[in-house]
NUDO-575604 format. One line per field, with one value per residue: residue number from 0; residue in three letters; x negated, z negated, y of N, C-alpha, C in turn. Coordinates in steps of 0.05 Angstrom, whole numbers. Atoms other than C-alpha are relative to their C-alpha. Example, Ala and Ser with C-alpha at 12.3 -4.5 7.8 and 13.67 -1.06 7.14 Angstrom:
REM residues 2
nr [0_1] .
rest [ALA_SER] .
n.east [-18_16] .
n.up [0_1] .
n.north [-24_-24] .
ca.east [-246_-273] .
ca.up [-156_-143] .
ca.north [-90_-21] .
c.east [-18_15] .
c.up [0_-14] .
c.north [24_22] .
REM end
This chain:
REM residues 351
nr [0_1_2_3_4_5_6_7_8_9_10_11_12_13_14_15_16_17_18_19_20_21_22_23_24_25_26_27_28_29_30_31_32_33_34_35_36_37_38_39_40_41_42_43_44_45_46_47_48_49_50_51_52_53_54_55_56_57_58_59_60_61_62_63_64_65_66_67_68_69_70_71_72_73_74_75_76_77_78_79_80_81_82_83_84_85_86_87_88_89_90_91_92_93_94_95_96_97_98_99_100_101_102_103_104_105_106_107_108_109_110_111_112_113_114_115_116_117_118_119_120_121_122_123_124_125_126_127_128_129_130_131_132_133_134_135_136_137_138_139_140_141_142_143_144_145_146_147_148_149_150_151_152_153_154_155_156_157_158_159_160_161_162_163_164_165_166_167_168_169_170_171_172_173_174_175_176_177_178_179_180_181_182_183_184_185_186_187_188_189_190_191_192_193_194_195_196_197_198_199_200_201_202_203_204_205_206_207_208_209_210_211_212_213_214_215_216_217_218_219_220_221_222_223_224_225_226_227_228_229_230_231_232_233_234_235_236_237_238_239_240_241_242_243_244_245_246_247_248_249_250_251_252_253_254_255_256_257_258_259_260_261_262_263_264_265_266_267_268_269_270_271_272_273_274_275_276_277_278_279_280_281_282_283_284_285_286_287_288_289_290_291_292_293_294_295_296_297_298_299_300_301_302_303_304_305_306_307_308_309_310_311_312_313_314_315_316_317_318_319_320_321_322_323_324_325_326_327_328_329_330_331_332_333_334_335_336_337_338_339_340_341_342_343_344_345_346_347_348_349_350] .
rest [UNK_UNK_UNK_UNK_UNK_UNK_UNK_UNK_UNK_UNK_UNK_UNK_UNK_UNK_UNK_UNK_UNK_UNK_UNK_UNK_UNK_UNK_UNK_UNK_UNK_UNK_UNK_UNK_UNK_UNK_UNK_UNK_UNK_UNK_UNK_UNK_UNK_UNK_UNK_UNK_UNK_UNK_UNK_UNK_UNK_UNK_UNK_UNK_UNK_UNK_UNK_UNK_UNK_UNK_UNK_UNK_UNK_UNK_UNK_UNK_UNK_UNK_UNK_UNK_UNK_UNK_UNK_UNK_UNK_UNK_UNK_UNK_UNK_UNK_UNK_UNK_UNK_UNK_UNK_UNK_UNK_UNK_UNK_UNK_UNK_UNK_UNK_UNK_UNK_UNK_UNK_UNK_UNK_UNK_UNK_UNK_UNK_UNK_UNK_UNK_UNK_UNK_UNK_UNK_UNK_UNK_UNK_UNK_UNK_UNK_UNK_UNK_UNK_UNK_UNK_UNK_UNK_UNK_UNK_UNK_UNK_UNK_UNK_UNK_UNK_UNK_UNK_UNK_UNK_UNK_UNK_UNK_UNK_UNK_UNK_UNK_UNK_UNK_UNK_UNK_UNK_UNK_UNK_UNK_UNK_UNK_UNK_UNK_UNK_UNK_UNK_UNK_UNK_UNK_UNK_UNK_UNK_UNK_UNK_UNK_UNK_UNK_UNK_UNK_UNK_UNK_UNK_UNK_UNK_UNK_UNK_UNK_UNK_UNK_UNK_UNK_UNK_UNK_UNK_UNK_UNK_UNK_UNK_UNK_UNK_UNK_UNK_UNK_UNK_UNK_UNK_UNK_UNK_UNK_UNK_UNK_UNK_UNK_UNK_UNK_UNK_UNK_UNK_UNK_UNK_UNK_UNK_UNK_UNK_UNK_UNK_UNK_UNK_UNK_UNK_UNK_UNK_UNK_UNK_UNK_UNK_UNK_UNK_UNK_UNK_UNK_UNK_UNK_UNK_UNK_UNK_UNK_UNK_UNK_UNK_UNK_UNK_UNK_UNK_UNK_UNK_UNK_UNK_UNK_UNK_UNK_UNK_UNK_UNK_UNK_UNK_UNK_UNK_UNK_UNK_UNK_UNK_UNK_UNK_UNK_UNK_UNK_UNK_UNK_UNK_UNK_UNK_UNK_UNK_UNK_UNK_UNK_UNK_UNK_UNK_UNK_UNK_UNK_UNK_UNK_UNK_UNK_UNK_UNK_UNK_UNK_UNK_UNK_UNK_UNK_UNK_UNK_UNK_UNK_UNK_UNK_UNK_UNK_UNK_UNK_UNK_UNK_UNK_UNK_UNK_UNK_UNK_UNK_UNK_UNK_UNK_UNK_UNK_UNK_UNK_UNK_UNK_UNK_UNK_UNK_UNK_UNK_UNK_UNK_UNK_UNK_UNK_UNK_UNK_UNK_UNK_UNK_UNK_UNK_UNK_UNK_UNK_UNK_UNK_UNK_UNK_UNK_UNK_UNK_UNK_UNK_UNK_UNK_UNK_UNK_UNK] .
n.east [28_0_25_22_16_21_4_24_-1_20_-13_20_26_2_-14_-25_-11_-25_-11_-30_-13_-26_-7_2_28_7_27_11_27_8_25_-2_16_25_21_0_1_-27_-3_13_28_18_21_18_-9_15_-19_3_-6_-29_-19_-12_-29_-13_3_16_21_2_24_6_-3_13_-13_-7_-25_2_-18_-5_1_-13_18_24_18_23_7_11_3_23_3_-12_-19_-15_-27_-17_-21_-24_-24_5_-1_-27_-4_24_21_3_18_-12_2_19_4_26_-5_0_-11_8_-24_-2_-25_-4_13_6_21_-7_23_-9_-24_8_-21_-7_-29_-15_-27_-21_-18_8_-11_7_21_23_12_12_25_22_11_15_27_13_9_22_24_6_12_21_24_-6_2_-21_-23_-12_-22_-13_-28_-9_-27_-19_5_19_-16_-9_23_20_19_24_-8_0_27_16_-10_9_29_4_-7_19_25_-4_2_27_16_-9_2_24_7_-7_20_-4_-22_-26_0_-20_11_-19_-22_-26_-9_-16_-29_-1_13_-17_-22_10_9_-21_-28_-3_-12_-5_10_-18_-10_12_18_0_25_-1_2_-13_5_-3_-28_-17_-11_-18_-25_-13_-9_-17_15_0_-26_0_18_-14_-20_13_8_-22_-6_-24_1_-27_-1_-23_-26_-3_18_26_17_18_27_12_24_9_27_1_-12_-17_-27_-18_-27_-17_-28_-17_-12_-30_-12_-14_-10_10_27_16_24_17_9_21_23_13_13_22_21_14_14_19_29_8_0_23_24_5_4_25_-6_6_0_-25_-24_-24_-24_-26_-19_-28_-10_-12_-1_26_0_8_28_16_-2_20_26_8_5_26_22_4_8_28_16_4_7_22_3_-9_-5_-28_-2_-28_-20_6_-24_-18_-12_17_17_27_22_25_11_27_0_22_3_-8_-28_-7_-2_27_12_-16_-2] .
n.up [2_-15_-4_-15_18_-13_16_-6_9_-13_-9_-6_0_-18_9_-13_10_-12_7_3_2_9_0_-26_-8_-22_-11_12_-7_11_-11_-14_10_-17_-1_-26_-3_3_-11_15_4_-19_-5_-23_-19_-25_-23_-20_-27_-4_-11_-23_-1_27_10_26_4_26_16_20_27_21_7_-24_-10_-25_-1_-28_-1_-24_-10_-14_-8_17_16_-15_13_20_15_26_4_24_-8_23_-4_-4_7_2_-26_-8_6_12_-19_-22_6_15_-13_12_-12_6_15_27_21_27_14_28_10_-5_-25_-22_-16_-27_-20_-27_-1_17_10_27_-1_25_-5_-4_21_21_-10_16_-15_18_3_-25_-4_18_-11_-23_9_12_-22_-13_16_2_-26_-9_-7_-12_-30_-12_-9_24_11_24_6_27_0_17_27_10_9_28_16_5_-21_4_-8_-29_-10_4_-17_-27_-2_-1_-27_-19_4_-11_-29_-9_3_-17_-29_-15_5_-25_-6_12_-7_10_28_13_13_19_2_0_27_11_5_23_-10_-19_16_12_-20_-18_10_22_-9_24_24_10_26_17_-12_16_-4_-1_28_3_-20_-28_-9_22_-4_-23_10_18_-15_-22_-26_-12_-14_-25_-19_-9_-19_-25_-15_-14_-24_0_14_4_-7_13_-15_-13_-23_5_-23_3_-10_-5_-17_-17_-9_-20_8_24_-8_21_-7_19_-1_17_21_3_-6_-27_-5_-26_2_14_-15_3_27_3_-16_12_24_-8_-11_22_17_-15_6_26_-3_-16_16_23_-10_-15_-27_-20_-28_-14_16_-17_18_-12_18_-4_-24_2_-27_-9_7_27_4_7_29_10_-7_19_26_-2_0_28_17_-3_7_28_11_-13_-28_-20_-27_-5_-29_-6_-8_-25_-16_13_24_23_7_2_12_8_25_8_24_15_24_-5_5_28_2_2_23_24_3] .
n.north [-10_-23_-14_12_15_17_24_14_26_19_25_20_-11_-22_-25_-7_-26_-8_-26_1_-27_3_29_13_3_-18_6_25_7_25_8_25_21_5_-20_-12_-29_-12_-27_-22_6_-11_21_-2_21_2_2_20_-11_-10_19_-11_2_0_-27_-1_19_14_-5_20_-12_18_25_14_-9_-16_-22_-10_-29_-11_-21_12_-21_-6_23_21_26_2_-26_-1_-22_1_2_3_19_-15_16_29_14_6_27_13_7_-21_-21_-22_-25_-18_-26_-13_-25_9_-18_6_-9_2_-11_-28_-10_19_-10_9_-1_-2_-18_-22_-18_1_-1_4_12_-19_2_-20_-25_-22_-12_-3_26_8_-16_11_25_-5_-8_23_17_-13_2_27_11_-17_15_27_1_-15_17_12_-16_9_-7_3_13_-15_5_-19_-23_5_7_-21_-5_16_28_1_-4_24_20_-7_5_29_10_-9_16_26_-2_-7_24_22_-5_8_28_14_20_27_17_-10_-1_-17_-23_-12_20_-12_-5_21_-9_-20_-24_-13_-12_-24_-18_-9_-2_-19_-26_-15_13_20_-3_19_20_23_15_29_9_24_19_-9_-1_-7_-27_1_11_-19_-23_10_0_27_3_-16_15_24_-8_-7_23_10_-16_-17_-25_-10_-28_-14_1_27_3_10_5_22_-7_25_-2_23_-3_-20_-25_0_-2_-10_2_-15_9_-15_18_1_-26_-1_-26_-11_-11_21_4_-24_-1_20_-6_-23_10_17_-17_-14_19_16_-6_11_30_8_-7_19_28_2_8_-21_9_-6_4_-3_-1_4_-14_7_-13_-27_-12_-13_-30_-3_8_-23_-1_17_-11_-20_14_14_-19_-9_21_7_-23_-1_26_14_-7_20_-10_8_2_-6_22_16_4_19_-12_3_-23_9_-17_12_-10_11_18_-9_17_27_6_7_28_11_-10_5_28] .
ca.east [304_303_246_179_144_78_73_4_-2_-43_-20_-63_-124_-108_-90_-19_15_86_119_192_235_299_297_284_219_186_114_77_4_-23_-95_-101_-127_-198_-256_-235_-241_-181_-154_-196_-263_-322_-373_-435_-415_-449_-414_-403_-388_-326_-265_-243_-169_-159_-182_-232_-286_-299_-348_-383_-366_-395_-381_-373_-308_-292_-260_-227_-243_-197_-255_-309_-337_-406_-412_-458_-467_-513_-503_-496_-439_-398_-326_-267_-216_-150_-102_-96_-106_-42_-49_-96_-161_-149_-194_-183_-166_-222_-235_-298_-263_-280_-243_-274_-213_-206_-152_-163_-205_-214_-281_-275_-339_-331_-272_-303_-263_-241_-166_-117_-52_7_47_8_47_25_-19_-64_-76_-90_-142_-177_-180_-204_-261_-275_-278_-324_-372_-367_-386_-439_-501_-465_-474_-433_-389_-370_-301_-256_-183_-160_-99_-35_-55_-111_-58_-42_-113_-167_-219_-277_-241_-229_-300_-330_-285_-303_-378_-372_-338_-387_-447_-416_-406_-475_-504_-464_-466_-539_-539_-540_-599_-590_-539_-464_-452_-397_-415_-353_-302_-227_-191_-160_-85_-97_-145_-96_-40_-83_-107_-43_18_6_38_93_68_98_141_105_45_52_-16_-27_-17_1_5_0_66_94_101_130_182_197_209_248_191_191_266_257_200_240_296_246_226_295_321_387_392_457_478_539_612_603_554_485_425_380_304_269_197_176_110_127_168_210_284_336_410_462_532_592_612_682_693_743_756_747_683_654_602_576_573_533_488_471_457_413_374_360_338_296_231_228_243_188_138_148_152_87_119_99_86_147_214_280_345_412_458_532_572_586_606_548_572_555_484_457_479_435_378_377_382_325_281_294_286_219_194_203_189_131_103_132_139_215_222_299_355_343_390_417_438_382_341_265_207_136_102_29_20_-25_-19_-13_57_89_102_27_14_73_74] .
ca.up [-407_-383_-356_-322_-356_-333_-356_-358_-365_-344_-305_-303_-319_-267_-280_-262_-268_-255_-252_-277_-266_-305_-310_-236_-208_-163_-156_-168_-166_-178_-170_-118_-138_-115_-97_-28_-4_-23_10_-9_-15_21_54_97_159_224_290_339_413_434_451_521_526_450_439_384_358_303_247_199_126_60_40_111_122_187_200_262_277_326_355_407_425_397_367_395_379_318_293_218_197_136_137_88_82_108_89_77_133_173_162_120_157_205_208_157_186_174_188_191_162_89_29_-39_-83_-157_-202_-186_-122_-54_-22_54_95_166_149_122_84_15_5_-53_-55_-29_-88_-132_-119_-174_-137_-197_-209_-135_-133_-196_-164_-99_-135_-174_-109_-78_-137_-141_-67_-64_-28_-1_70_118_140_69_49_-12_-29_-99_-114_-147_-212_-216_-227_-295_-321_-350_-306_-340_-330_-257_-246_-277_-236_-171_-188_-199_-131_-95_-126_-106_-34_-29_-56_-10_57_72_52_122_116_104_111_101_29_-17_-37_-73_-98_-91_-152_-198_-214_-280_-247_-190_-241_-279_-214_-173_-219_-268_-228_-249_-319_-347_-409_-435_-417_-444_-453_-441_-508_-530_-486_-409_-380_-448_-429_-361_-395_-448_-396_-346_-293_-283_-268_-216_-184_-182_-147_-95_-77_-54_15_-7_-32_-63_-37_-80_-59_-40_16_21_66_79_89_121_145_204_237_291_253_192_206_167_169_139_121_91_48_21_37_94_90_154_128_101_157_152_76_77_132_96_31_67_103_37_2_59_47_-26_-8_45_0_-61_-20_16_84_147_221_266_230_266_231_251_220_209_273_279_340_380_362_289_302_293_220_208_247_199_136_161_174_105_71_101_94_19_12_58_126_186_261_272_343_344_376_427_483_440_386_338_301_309_269_252_184_164_116_63_10_4_7_-62_-48_-45_-112_-159_-189] .
ca.north [12_84_125_106_48_15_-56_-89_-163_-225_-287_-349_-308_-256_-183_-160_-93_-69_-1_-1_61_62_-14_-26_-52_0_-24_-89_-108_-178_-199_-254_-322_-340_-296_-271_-198_-155_-91_-31_-68_-37_-83_-82_-122_-144_-133_-189_-182_-141_-183_-168_-151_-148_-76_-92_-137_-187_-173_-219_-204_-231_-302_-325_-286_-251_-185_-153_-81_-45_-6_-20_49_61_-9_-62_-135_-148_-76_-70_-24_-6_-27_-25_-81_-51_-107_-181_-232_-242_-317_-361_-369_-310_-249_-192_-125_-75_-1_42_103_93_122_125_131_146_173_246_248_214_224_219_206_228_274_339_391_408_393_396_354_392_366_415_479_524_575_588_515_503_559_531_461_488_522_459_418_468_466_390_380_435_408_345_323_364_306_288_313_308_308_324_281_306_275_325_379_348_337_380_410_373_306_321_346_283_239_275_271_196_185_229_192_126_149_177_111_66_103_94_21_-10_-57_-132_-186_-177_-157_-132_-62_-36_-86_-72_-44_-95_-93_-55_-7_7_21_71_102_108_105_161_216_230_215_151_151_90_45_-25_-58_-131_-166_-236_-297_-289_-265_-243_-169_-184_-227_-175_-121_-163_-159_-233_-233_-178_-218_-281_-244_-218_-288_-304_-282_-250_-178_-154_-85_-70_-72_-145_-131_-162_-171_-229_-218_-277_-274_-319_-328_-276_-224_-206_-218_-178_-193_-145_-170_-136_-197_-196_-122_-116_-42_1_32_-34_-41_30_27_-37_-14_52_15_-35_20_56_-8_-37_2_-20_-93_-95_-61_-105_-169_-151_-158_-120_-127_-130_-122_-133_-113_-140_-88_-103_-84_-9_34_62_133_119_95_165_161_101_133_190_145_101_161_189_122_106_177_170_95_78_92_55_63_65_41_44_3_-51_-69_-125_-76_-94_-43_-50_-23_-39_-32_-40_-98_-69_-123_-198_-228_-234_-308_-319_-284_-299_-369] .
c.east [-2_-28_-21_-17_-20_-5_-26_1_-22_16_-22_-28_-4_14_25_11_27_9_31_10_29_10_-2_-29_-5_-27_-9_-29_-9_-27_3_-17_-25_-17_-1_-1_29_1_-13_-31_-17_-24_-19_7_-20_19_-7_8_29_17_15_31_13_-4_-15_-21_1_-26_-4_0_-13_16_9_27_-5_21_5_2_13_-16_-22_-19_-22_-10_-11_-4_-25_-3_11_18_15_29_15_23_27_25_-7_0_29_8_-25_-19_-4_-18_14_-2_-19_0_-27_5_4_14_-10_20_-2_26_6_-10_-2_-22_2_-24_11_24_-6_24_6_31_11_28_20_22_-6_8_-6_-26_-26_-15_-14_-27_-23_-11_-15_-29_-16_-11_-24_-26_-8_-13_-22_-26_5_-4_25_24_13_23_12_29_5_29_18_-4_-20_13_8_-23_-17_-21_-26_4_0_-28_-17_9_-10_-31_-6_5_-20_-27_3_-2_-28_-20_6_-6_-27_-8_9_-20_7_25_26_0_23_-13_17_24_27_8_17_28_2_-13_18_22_-9_-8_23_28_4_11_27_-9_20_10_-13_-20_-1_-25_5_-6_16_-6_4_30_19_12_18_27_15_14_14_-15_2_27_1_-17_13_22_-13_-8_22_8_23_-4_28_-1_22_24_3_-19_-27_-15_-18_-26_-15_-24_-4_-28_-2_9_16_29_17_28_18_29_16_11_29_14_11_12_-12_-28_-20_-27_-19_-11_-23_-25_-17_-14_-25_-24_-15_-16_-23_-29_-10_-3_-26_-25_-6_-5_-26_4_-5_0_26_23_23_25_25_21_28_11_12_1_-26_0_-9_-29_-18_-1_-23_-29_-10_-6_-25_-24_-5_-10_-29_-18_-6_-12_-21_0_8_3_28_4_29_15_-9_26_20_14_-14_-17_-29_-17_-24_-10_-26_2_-25_-5_7_30_4_1_-26_-13_16_5_28] .
c.up [19_3_17_-20_18_-18_9_-12_14_6_9_2_20_-11_17_-13_15_-9_1_-3_-5_3_27_8_25_12_-14_10_-15_13_15_-14_18_0_28_-2_1_14_-17_-4_23_3_21_17_23_23_18_27_1_13_23_-1_-27_-13_-26_1_-27_-14_-21_-27_-21_-5_24_13_25_-1_29_-2_27_10_15_7_-20_-18_18_-16_-17_-16_-28_-3_-26_7_-27_7_0_-9_-2_28_6_-6_-14_22_23_-11_-17_17_-15_15_-7_-14_-29_-18_-28_-19_-30_-9_9_29_20_16_28_19_28_4_-19_-6_-29_-2_-28_7_2_-21_-23_11_-15_12_-18_-4_26_4_-19_10_25_-7_-13_21_14_-16_0_26_10_5_13_30_13_9_-22_-11_-26_0_-30_-1_-19_-29_-12_-11_-29_-19_-4_20_-4_8_30_11_-4_18_29_2_2_28_20_-3_12_31_10_-4_20_30_13_-1_24_6_-15_11_-10_-31_-9_-15_-21_-1_0_-30_-9_-4_-21_9_20_-15_-13_21_15_-11_-22_8_15_-24_-11_-28_-20_17_-20_6_-1_-29_-3_22_29_8_-21_6_25_-8_-17_14_26_27_14_14_27_21_11_20_27_16_14_24_-3_-20_-3_6_-14_18_13_23_-9_26_-6_14_2_18_17_8_19_-12_-26_9_-24_10_-20_4_-20_-23_-1_6_28_7_27_-1_-11_15_-4_-28_-6_14_-13_-26_6_10_-24_-17_15_-6_-26_3_15_-15_-22_9_15_29_19_28_13_-17_18_-19_16_-19_5_24_-6_29_6_-9_-29_-5_-9_-31_-12_8_-21_-28_2_0_-28_-19_2_-4_-30_-11_14_30_17_26_7_30_9_11_26_15_-12_-24_-25_-5_-4_-13_-6_-26_-5_-25_-14_-26_7_-6_-29_-4_-3_-28_-26_-3_2] .
c.north [24_11_-17_-16_-18_-23_-15_-27_-17_-25_-19_11_24_27_5_25_5_28_-3_29_-5_-30_-14_-1_16_-6_-25_-3_-24_-8_-26_-21_-4_25_13_32_11_28_21_-6_11_-19_9_-25_0_-4_-23_12_10_-22_13_-2_2_28_2_-21_-12_9_-22_15_-18_-24_-15_9_15_22_8_30_10_24_-12_23_5_-23_-21_-24_-1_26_-2_26_-3_-1_-2_-19_16_-14_-30_-13_-7_-29_-11_-8_20_23_22_25_19_27_11_26_-6_21_-9_13_-4_13_29_9_-23_13_-12_4_2_18_24_18_-4_5_-6_-11_22_-1_19_27_25_14_3_-26_-10_14_-11_-28_2_9_-22_-20_12_-3_-29_-12_18_-18_-28_1_12_-16_-13_19_-11_9_-4_-9_17_-4_19_26_-1_-5_25_2_-17_-29_-3_2_-25_-22_5_-5_-30_-10_10_-14_-28_1_4_-24_-22_6_-6_-29_-17_-22_-26_-14_10_-3_17_22_13_-19_15_4_-24_11_21_27_16_14_26_21_12_4_20_26_-8_-17_-20_6_-19_-18_-23_-17_-30_-10_-27_-20_11_1_11_27_1_-12_19_23_-7_2_-26_-6_14_-14_-25_7_7_-24_-13_17_21_23_11_31_16_-1_-26_-5_-11_-1_-22_9_-26_4_-26_5_24_27_-4_5_9_0_13_-10_16_-17_0_26_0_28_11_10_-20_-2_23_2_-20_5_24_-11_-17_17_15_-20_-14_8_-12_-30_-8_5_-20_-30_-4_-8_23_-13_8_-6_5_-2_-3_12_-11_16_28_12_14_30_4_-8_23_3_-18_9_19_-11_-15_19_10_-21_-6_24_1_-27_-15_6_-23_14_-9_1_7_-24_-12_-3_-20_11_-5_24_-10_20_-16_13_-12_-16_6_-16_-29_-4_-9_-31_-14_6_-9_-30_-10] .
REM end
């Protein structure tokens, strides 16, 4: 199966979507079970007292949920404020991470309260197209509040001007309706995107070769396009790296442990080859598995003089495959990094 294929399906009444590139799973989205708040949802919340020594405060969210805001300046107990869910709870029953910097995101535009300015994605390099989009953004935001900004996404470079203008107008109207809504008890104001909405919003650039709509019994399209096989493989700890090497990815309560092994390869370059392959694959594995927080990698043994090679590979891999803070080598020879957990763990979503 060559090319980019978006597969839309349903699982146990929940929406699910997958992006396959040349037969390999590159993105997955599955609606969580239940009615909890998901990343991206915008809520009216009520602040509680700041937590001394924790650098933040708890907020009351709709449905009796609680959030943790890493911010205390300018916020007092009992104050209503608008927050956006920034990620899933680290553990069931724990507070959800929230932020006050809101993003109203659609397929072509992101409206940014508190971050003024008109910006066009750097991926749109055609100067004529950029000028046209800049003029469109200026017209679309005419008369808006001075602290309301907009970013036109790369997908806007492939769409007609009327379509982009309508999308921008819808996002601006939503932002202007939500931002003043600070009166009342905690309430969900903008729900998070469903799996299918997210696929249509975020996965269409570059343009897919095919979009497979949900059809037939639940899971039928995932089965026909080998998505379920890829997901089943992600639920296991072992990842084959080629040449006999492999790595093990095992989340614990405190951190994600990664162990790289050369397997049956006993050649002089076996360790370096396995380590480079693991470094290139690690961002994809963490993203699809929904893992984040502290990550500790025990690479196969290599001389210290070769560590700079892995440093460069890791930087390039995470630059292309997901943001992370690459801390580097510990005194024990382990490689440490941190990654923001922006989705629920796959093990919590896939049956």
